Phi, psi and omega in degrees: 000314182301316185294335180279324184273337181303316180298321173306314176298315182297317182294327177292318173305307183290329173297319178298321185283323189252349180296313179307316178298317182297319177295323179302308180299318183295308187286345169295349179257001186282139182285332187280156178274354181246180178274044174239116188293126180237005182127154183289132180206153177250015188296328183282329175291319179298319179298313179307311186290333183279342186285115179290328175293322177296319180302307178302315180294327177293313178303315175303312184292319179294319181295312182295320183295306179306309176299317183291321186290322182294313183290315181294327181290315181294312181298310184299320178291319173300318178301307181306311178302321179296313175303321185286328180278319179264326177077112172212101179298325180293318180292317182294325183289326180296335177298327183289350181299327181288341182284320182273343180286127179306147178305314180304321179290315178302313178306311183296318184293323178288329177296312181296328177299311182298318178296324179289326182288328183300332175304331186242342183238136181275075177226150180237164178297138183179203184299321186289325180287321180298318178294321177296323180292315178300318179293325179295316183267002178260339183303320185293328177292327171292315178305312185298312181293318180291317181300323181297319182291318182295329180296336183272355186273158178261115184299336186296328180304306178297322177299321178300314179297323173298318183295329181275005172107002181285150175283159179303319183290332179285322176297320175296313186283334183260335190249306190274315185298321179300328179283345181267351190304314177304321181289322182293319177291324174297319179290322181295312181302318180296319177294321179300316180299307180307310182295316178296328186273347190287138175242309189298304181297319181299319183294340181264341183243008185266150175259184181298332188264007191230036180287124186265172182295317173303321185292319180293322180294318180296322174295317176301316182292330180287331178287352181127173181299123179225112179301341176296330173299319175303311187295306182295326180290326176293320177301310173303316187293317180295313181297308179291335174293322173294321180298309186299316178297320175297316181299318181291323175300309184295326184294324185276348180295000000 
């Protein structure tokens, strides 16, 4: 009996999670401005691509996501490797603190830190502070993904390379790192997705010249029903969904 009802429960959960997204996707092609189907149309996608504010916000989001992804992936990979080599349960456990801390608390703490820093450094809220904030909350995701891969590796391979005369950085670069590439790639895609999608922390540390796409979409949605929001949200959902699927495929290789 359980084996028969389990697929039904799973199907109901997936339907509950993805039905709103499916409805959003369908109505992004609706000619009407309202939730009444009046025929298939690409008018709202055309309007989204013609909107200069959306274009600038998309460019900002992509720039921030790429910069945060590169920096967080490098730092997180090295951090995971260091924890794997030396081992520190206290230090490894403290990394998970950023996962359970509410985003609003993280955003406020980063804003307070930047305001304190501005007393000594001539920097204002803007793209730089947003990138730093995204790097800060993204590193832990890289560490978790890469550490999962490192735990499955055989330490004897690197030790053999050291015994044969390789230096530590050579053993890492030629022996360990090639085995980590699937996990590093998966972590990078995950960080890019999280960075591109973030709103709460970004809205607290962004300046007037660093408005991101989620911030613009939220502002548009608050002003009332706008079918352009449906179109741009559908594009983001499909693009980020594909990245998550690719990330999961890389992680399991």
